[in-house]
Every structure is written in C-alpha cells, then in structure tokens.
PAZA-842225 format. One record per residue (C-alpha): x, y, z. Coordinates in nm, 4 decimals, always signed. Layout:
BEGIN
+----------+----------+----------+
|     east |    north |       up |
+----------+----------+----------+
|        X |        Y |        Z |
...
+----------+----------+----------+
//
This chain:
BEGIN
+----------+----------+----------+
|     east |    north |       up |
+----------+----------+----------+
|  +4.0643 |  +1.4325 |  +1.4972 |
|  +3.8108 |  +1.7015 |  +1.5209 |
|  +3.7575 |  +1.9029 |  +1.8188 |
|  +3.5677 |  +2.2214 |  +1.6758 |
|  +3.1737 |  +2.2646 |  +1.7102 |
|  +3.1468 |  +2.5478 |  +1.5013 |
|  +3.3671 |  +2.4483 |  +1.2242 |
|  +3.2826 |  +2.4866 |  +0.8970 |
|  +3.2524 |  +2.1266 |  +0.8071 |
|  +3.0726 |  +2.0104 |  +1.1253 |
|  +2.8105 |  +2.3438 |  +1.0323 |
|  +2.7744 |  +2.1907 |  +0.6302 |
|  +2.6533 |  +1.8343 |  +0.8033 |
|  +2.4297 |  +1.9582 |  +1.0762 |
|  +2.2814 |  +2.1728 |  +0.7700 |
|  +2.2018 |  +1.8445 |  +0.6222 |
|  +1.9143 |  +1.8341 |  +0.8961 |
|  +1.7270 |  +2.0235 |  +0.6232 |
|  +1.5379 |  +1.9483 |  +0.2618 |
|  +1.7208 |  +2.2144 |  +0.1094 |
|  +2.0366 |  +2.1862 |  +0.1878 |
|  +2.0301 |  +1.7740 |  +0.0802 |
|  +1.8577 |  +1.8690 |  -0.1831 |
|  +2.0984 |  +2.1428 |  -0.2767 |
|  +2.4121 |  +1.9163 |  -0.2133 |
|  +2.2764 |  +1.5902 |  -0.3357 |
|  +2.3445 |  +1.3812 |  +0.0108 |
|  +2.2132 |  +1.2474 |  +0.3042 |
|  +2.3243 |  +1.1575 |  +0.7079 |
|  +2.2930 |  +0.8209 |  +0.8168 |
|  +2.3291 |  +0.8315 |  +1.1988 |
|  +2.3637 |  +0.5420 |  +1.4219 |
|  +2.5746 |  +0.2213 |  +1.4273 |
|  +2.2737 |  -0.0060 |  +1.2438 |
|  +2.2456 |  +0.3072 |  +0.9037 |
|  +2.6376 |  +0.3436 |  +0.9513 |
|  +2.6802 |  -0.0512 |  +0.8969 |
|  +2.4389 |  -0.0647 |  +0.5716 |
|  +2.5831 |  +0.2529 |  +0.4643 |
|  +2.9509 |  +0.0584 |  +0.4552 |
|  +2.7739 |  -0.2911 |  +0.3575 |
|  +2.6011 |  -0.1227 |  +0.0745 |
|  +2.6464 |  +0.2122 |  -0.0497 |
|  +3.0000 |  +0.1516 |  -0.1477 |
|  +3.1493 |  +0.5179 |  -0.2979 |
|  +2.8130 |  +0.6488 |  -0.2105 |
|  +2.9280 |  +0.6629 |  +0.1510 |
|  +3.1293 |  +1.0247 |  +0.1457 |
|  +3.2209 |  +1.0548 |  +0.4947 |
|  +3.2357 |  +0.8404 |  +0.8055 |
|  +3.3113 |  +1.0443 |  +1.1186 |
|  +3.3389 |  +0.8337 |  +1.4459 |
|  +3.4137 |  +0.9339 |  +1.8280 |
|  +3.6645 |  +0.7211 |  +2.0371 |
|  +3.3881 |  +0.5663 |  +2.2298 |
|  +3.2164 |  +0.4245 |  +1.9002 |
|  +3.5308 |  +0.3312 |  +1.7587 |
|  +3.5838 |  +0.0975 |  +2.0715 |
|  +3.2520 |  -0.0375 |  +2.0201 |
|  +3.2277 |  -0.0921 |  +1.6654 |
|  +3.6258 |  -0.1291 |  +1.5581 |
|  +3.4761 |  -0.4159 |  +1.2712 |
|  +3.2519 |  -0.1088 |  +1.1018 |
|  +3.5615 |  +0.1542 |  +1.1390 |
|  +3.8120 |  -0.0724 |  +1.0010 |
|  +3.6257 |  -0.2065 |  +0.6942 |
|  +3.5378 |  +0.1786 |  +0.6189 |
|  +3.8961 |  +0.2723 |  +0.5994 |
|  +3.9731 |  -0.0838 |  +0.3758 |
|  +3.6944 |  +0.0393 |  +0.1441 |
|  +3.8573 |  +0.3710 |  +0.1266 |
|  +3.6418 |  +0.5997 |  +0.2542 |
|  +3.7027 |  +0.8973 |  +0.4382 |
|  +3.7350 |  +0.8281 |  +0.8149 |
|  +3.7367 |  +1.1440 |  +1.0414 |
|  +3.7991 |  +1.1045 |  +1.4212 |
|  +3.5716 |  +1.3513 |  +1.6388 |
|  +3.5186 |  +1.4426 |  +1.9797 |
|  +3.1785 |  +1.3743 |  +2.1523 |
|  +3.0537 |  +1.7653 |  +2.1095 |
|  +3.1429 |  +1.7492 |  +1.7337 |
|  +2.8886 |  +1.4829 |  +1.7034 |
|  +2.6493 |  +1.6052 |  +1.8896 |
|  +2.6903 |  +1.9432 |  +1.7091 |
|  +2.6738 |  +1.7282 |  +1.3451 |
|  +2.3619 |  +1.5330 |  +1.4350 |
|  +1.9849 |  +1.6088 |  +1.4676 |
|  +1.9259 |  +1.3808 |  +1.7200 |
|  +2.1002 |  +1.5488 |  +2.0508 |
|  +2.2041 |  +1.2101 |  +2.1412 |
|  +2.3963 |  +1.0300 |  +1.8543 |
|  +2.5727 |  +0.6885 |  +1.9357 |
|  +2.9392 |  +0.7661 |  +1.8558 |
|  +2.9311 |  +0.6889 |  +1.4555 |
|  +2.7582 |  +0.9097 |  +1.1490 |
|  +2.7938 |  +0.8860 |  +0.7727 |
|  +2.7461 |  +1.1558 |  +0.5174 |
|  +2.5917 |  +0.9968 |  +0.1855 |
|  +2.5810 |  +1.0678 |  -0.1693 |
|  +2.1615 |  +1.0623 |  -0.2609 |
|  +2.1077 |  +0.8012 |  -0.4739 |
|  +1.9786 |  +0.8195 |  -0.8350 |
|  +1.7756 |  +0.5047 |  -0.9250 |
|  +1.4543 |  +0.6196 |  -1.1291 |
|  +1.1305 |  +0.4476 |  -1.2089 |
|  +1.2675 |  +0.3557 |  -1.6128 |
|  +1.5641 |  +0.1627 |  -1.3824 |
|  +1.3014 |  -0.0028 |  -1.1689 |
|  +1.0963 |  -0.1120 |  -1.4551 |
|  +1.3510 |  -0.2181 |  -1.6751 |
|  +1.4222 |  -0.5267 |  -1.3582 |
|  +1.0821 |  -0.6767 |  -1.4199 |
|  +0.9950 |  -0.6191 |  -1.1040 |
|  +0.7134 |  -0.8096 |  -0.9242 |
|  +0.6393 |  -0.6255 |  -0.6088 |
|  +0.6685 |  -0.2508 |  -0.5689 |
|  +0.5662 |  -0.0064 |  -0.3163 |
|  +0.4618 |  +0.3717 |  -0.4280 |
|  +0.3950 |  +0.6234 |  -0.1269 |
|  +0.1373 |  +0.8945 |  -0.2078 |
|  +0.1114 |  +1.2147 |  -0.0300 |
|  +0.2796 |  +1.0673 |  +0.2786 |
|  +0.4269 |  +1.3014 |  +0.5337 |
|  +0.5694 |  +1.1754 |  +0.8681 |
|  +0.9073 |  +1.1244 |  +0.8228 |
|  +0.8785 |  +0.7733 |  +1.0829 |
|  +0.6174 |  +0.5840 |  +0.8864 |
|  +0.8137 |  +0.6517 |  +0.5460 |
|  +1.1479 |  +0.5245 |  +0.6537 |
|  +0.9028 |  +0.1910 |  +0.8669 |
|  +0.7249 |  +0.1129 |  +0.4792 |
|  +1.0683 |  +0.1508 |  +0.3217 |
|  +1.2082 |  -0.1153 |  +0.6005 |
|  +0.8634 |  -0.3020 |  +0.5748 |
|  +0.8821 |  -0.3287 |  +0.1894 |
|  +1.2907 |  -0.4780 |  +0.2164 |
|  +1.1403 |  -0.7456 |  +0.4729 |
|  +0.8994 |  -0.9012 |  +0.2187 |
|  +1.0784 |  -0.8631 |  -0.0612 |
|  +0.9819 |  -0.5957 |  -0.2660 |
|  +1.1305 |  -0.4744 |  -0.5166 |
|  +1.1291 |  -0.1263 |  -0.4838 |
|  +0.9732 |  +0.2111 |  -0.3370 |
|  +0.8125 |  +0.4879 |  -0.5284 |
|  +0.7736 |  +0.7899 |  -0.3563 |
|  +0.5637 |  +1.0634 |  -0.4882 |
|  +0.6527 |  +1.4406 |  -0.5283 |
|  +0.3945 |  +1.5611 |  -0.2672 |
|  +0.5579 |  +1.3197 |  +0.0421 |
|  +0.8110 |  +1.3774 |  +0.2757 |
|  +1.2234 |  +1.3688 |  +0.1606 |
|  +1.2768 |  +1.0053 |  +0.3035 |
|  +1.6286 |  +1.0689 |  +0.3335 |
|  +1.5449 |  +1.3375 |  +0.6528 |
|  +1.7416 |  +1.2006 |  +0.8970 |
|  +1.4738 |  +1.0734 |  +1.0731 |
|  +1.3129 |  +0.8941 |  +0.7711 |
|  +1.6685 |  +0.7324 |  +0.7479 |
|  +1.6779 |  +0.5602 |  +1.0949 |
|  +1.3376 |  +0.4464 |  +1.0554 |
|  +1.4853 |  +0.2936 |  +0.7468 |
|  +1.6912 |  +0.0792 |  +0.9530 |
|  +1.9657 |  +0.0234 |  +0.6906 |
|  +1.7196 |  -0.1051 |  +0.4153 |
|  +1.7522 |  +0.2891 |  +0.2325 |
|  +2.0661 |  +0.0732 |  +0.0991 |
|  +1.9149 |  -0.2111 |  +0.0031 |
|  +1.6590 |  -0.1522 |  -0.2332 |
|  +1.5764 |  +0.1307 |  -0.4792 |
|  +1.4133 |  +0.4263 |  -0.3858 |
|  +1.2736 |  +0.6407 |  -0.5965 |
|  +1.1512 |  +1.0018 |  -0.5366 |
|  +0.9955 |  +1.2834 |  -0.6793 |
|  +0.7317 |  +1.0976 |  -0.8711 |
|  +0.4012 |  +1.2307 |  -1.0001 |
|  +0.1451 |  +0.9618 |  -0.8923 |
|  -0.1067 |  +0.9692 |  -1.2423 |
|  +0.2152 |  +0.9721 |  -1.4250 |
|  +0.3668 |  +0.6655 |  -1.2050 |
|  +0.0379 |  +0.4456 |  -1.2231 |
|  +0.0051 |  +0.5030 |  -1.6101 |
|  +0.3602 |  +0.3848 |  -1.6566 |
|  +0.3144 |  +0.0868 |  -1.3877 |
|  +0.0312 |  -0.0316 |  -1.6162 |
|  +0.2151 |  +0.0122 |  -1.9765 |
|  +0.4592 |  -0.2013 |  -1.8173 |
|  +0.1932 |  -0.4894 |  -1.6845 |
|  +0.2123 |  -0.4351 |  -1.3072 |
|  -0.1255 |  -0.3673 |  -1.1200 |
|  -0.1949 |  -0.1314 |  -0.8716 |
|  -0.3514 |  -0.2192 |  -0.5494 |
|  -0.4921 |  +0.0397 |  -0.3291 |
|  -0.4475 |  -0.0128 |  +0.0135 |
|  -0.7505 |  +0.1785 |  +0.1947 |
|  -1.0602 |  +0.1546 |  +0.4648 |
|  -1.2542 |  +0.2796 |  +0.2166 |
|  -1.1954 |  -0.0233 |  +0.0003 |
|  -1.4674 |  -0.2952 |  -0.1460 |
|  -1.1800 |  -0.5956 |  -0.1266 |
|  -1.0715 |  -0.7448 |  +0.1609 |
|  -0.7226 |  -0.8712 |  +0.1700 |
|  -0.7776 |  -1.1710 |  +0.1815 |
|  -0.9767 |  -1.1789 |  -0.1250 |
|  -0.7273 |  -0.9577 |  -0.3014 |
|  -0.5707 |  -1.0948 |  -0.6181 |
|  -0.2407 |  -1.0738 |  -0.5522 |
|  -0.1040 |  -1.2919 |  -0.8448 |
|  +0.1152 |  -1.1377 |  -1.0839 |
|  +0.3096 |  -0.8511 |  -1.0627 |
|  +0.1487 |  -0.5294 |  -0.8692 |
|  +0.2258 |  -0.2365 |  -0.6295 |
|  +0.0927 |  -0.1372 |  -0.3596 |
|  -0.0484 |  +0.2229 |  -0.3145 |
|  -0.0488 |  +0.4216 |  -0.0002 |
|  -0.1864 |  +0.7348 |  +0.1212 |
|  -0.1335 |  +0.9849 |  +0.3744 |
|  -0.1352 |  +0.8740 |  +0.7085 |
|  -0.4098 |  +1.1265 |  +0.8651 |
|  -0.6776 |  +1.0393 |  +0.5450 |
|  -0.5393 |  +0.7922 |  +0.3705 |
|  -0.6110 |  +0.8223 |  +0.0051 |
|  -0.8451 |  +1.0716 |  -0.1821 |
|  -1.1329 |  +0.9516 |  -0.3911 |
|  -0.8998 |  +1.0817 |  -0.7277 |
|  -0.6067 |  +0.8339 |  -0.6479 |
|  -0.8187 |  +0.5782 |  -0.5082 |
|  -0.9721 |  +0.5909 |  -0.8898 |
|  -0.6373 |  +0.5082 |  -1.0923 |
|  -0.5979 |  +0.1754 |  -0.9462 |
|  -0.7205 |  -0.1379 |  -1.0435 |
|  -0.8540 |  -0.2507 |  -0.7339 |
|  -0.9192 |  -0.0674 |  -0.3726 |
|  -0.8052 |  -0.3281 |  -0.0870 |
|  -0.9044 |  -0.3265 |  +0.2916 |
|  -0.7130 |  -0.4943 |  +0.5444 |
|  -1.0246 |  -0.6221 |  +0.7686 |
|  -1.0001 |  -0.5214 |  +1.1010 |
|  -1.0797 |  -0.8267 |  +1.2895 |
|  -1.0357 |  -0.7126 |  +1.6420 |
|  -1.1700 |  -0.3467 |  +1.8187 |
|  -0.8925 |  -0.1332 |  +1.6971 |
|  -1.0216 |  +0.1724 |  +1.4895 |
|  -0.7514 |  +0.1046 |  +1.2181 |
|  -0.3975 |  +0.0355 |  +1.1475 |
|  -0.1441 |  +0.3152 |  +1.0586 |
|  +0.0843 |  +0.3439 |  +0.7440 |
|  +0.3067 |  +0.1338 |  +0.8104 |
|  +0.1696 |  -0.1451 |  +1.0223 |
|  -0.1066 |  -0.1419 |  +0.7101 |
|  +0.1948 |  -0.1296 |  +0.4657 |
|  +0.3518 |  -0.4120 |  +0.6364 |
|  +0.0679 |  -0.6589 |  +0.6268 |
|  +0.0049 |  -0.6006 |  +0.2331 |
|  +0.3458 |  -0.6359 |  +0.1292 |
|  +0.3622 |  -0.9936 |  +0.3231 |
|  +0.0140 |  -1.0549 |  +0.1663 |
|  +0.1930 |  -1.0453 |  -0.1413 |
|  +0.5045 |  -1.2196 |  -0.0410 |
|  +0.3191 |  -1.5486 |  +0.0608 |
|  +0.1812 |  -1.5217 |  -0.3232 |
|  +0.4581 |  -1.3918 |  -0.5695 |
|  +0.8342 |  -1.4475 |  -0.5297 |
|  +0.9480 |  -1.0916 |  -0.5421 |
|  +1.3530 |  -1.0981 |  -0.6543 |
+----------+----------+----------+
//
C-alpha cells in the first residue's frame, strides 16, 4: 500500500500533468474507470502501472483483476495518494500510467485509410479529446495532430476521449502542409471544414478516401491552410445558432463521411 503523498513515485506521476514531463518520459496518465478500462483492454504492454484505492478495487474488481492477469503492475494506494497523483482533485479510485504510442504517418498511410482527421492549431484539450472520440465512433482510421496543436495526451484530453485514445492511431507533431502533401500522394483528398466554405456539407464529394482538416476553436483555419485543401466545406446552420463548436462540427462531418464510405 502506497501511503505517502509526498513520495518520489507520487511526484513523478503528478508531474505527468505537465507536457514537458510527458515528452521527456514518453508517458501519460489515464484517469478514471472508463479510461483505465480501455487502457487495460487495448494498451497491452503500453499500460505500465495501475494505481487503485480500496474503494476503486471494491467498485471495479474485474478491471483490477484483468490488469493483474495481464501482468501489469497494480499498486494499492490511499485516497490521499491518488488525489496527489491526479490533477482532477477528485479521482475516481483508478489511475493508470501508460506509454505514449509511437504511431507514425507512414504506418497510417500504409494501411490504406479511407477516413482521417487532421487537426491544425487546435488548442483546447477537451475539444481535441472529443474529436478523437468522435473519430473513433464514426469509424475513422486515425487522427493526425499538428505540431502547433495541444498535446492530446494531456490529462484533460485523455479523459475527453473516454477511452478512444486507445482504440485508433493518433499521430502527433505533424507539419500541416507536409502532411497534406503526403495524403495527396497516397490518393487521399483533403476537405477543410470551415465556416468560410463555399460547398455545403450535403453537396460535398465524400466518396473515396479523404481527410477532414479542422482548425482552431476561435478563428478556424487560416486562408493559407484552407488553400491546401481540395475543397472547403461548410456545415449548414439551419436554426439560429451562431455556429457549431469544433468537436460538434467534426462529429457531423465524420458521420456524413461514414454514411458514404466504409471505413476500416
């Protein structure tokens, strides 16, 4: 039983709330039952350590036993220790430390994807995580993330994926222009989703492999980035709403694509 909230191990886990520590260690935190459940089921050896309180073990015995059966390191901790590890201030009895996946753009393209998402300058971790969740739900093959975007392995982003971060490849640190060029070289059209688009979503050509290019929450895509796309598509606003937020627009576009093509 780990009982000291000020121990070096606890400090090392809490440090993973900082991007610099995640990048230096190649690790991130999955906090809460849903994220931990998916980590146990899908992360394999990428799940390094599971920390569980007595209450967490009482509520989720099967999950904890699955982790043990898979040979993962399970550590019993006090409530104070888990609070000290988690940046939420109110953890739900389970917290996992995982190795960051090492998916590459080359690997994604080699699998002949039909539906992709490319995030450019997305800064809100909750939005980024929700886009990953929507992409997973719509059957997308991968999510690609620019080097100017938020770290999708920040704790809030991982929580927002609701476990989907463990279901599909997520490639980070990409240059947008170079990525678009690589997609085109593999016969993948790029559709920019932006309120400035001249093509309405119902009229967009969604046949064949394509990637949705999505921009910043506040200002969307720059004119320079829009110019990289094969088409700029606008989600029609039928009521009085001023706009859709990034995650909502992404999900609408992804499901429109899923209705036309058959992603892997």
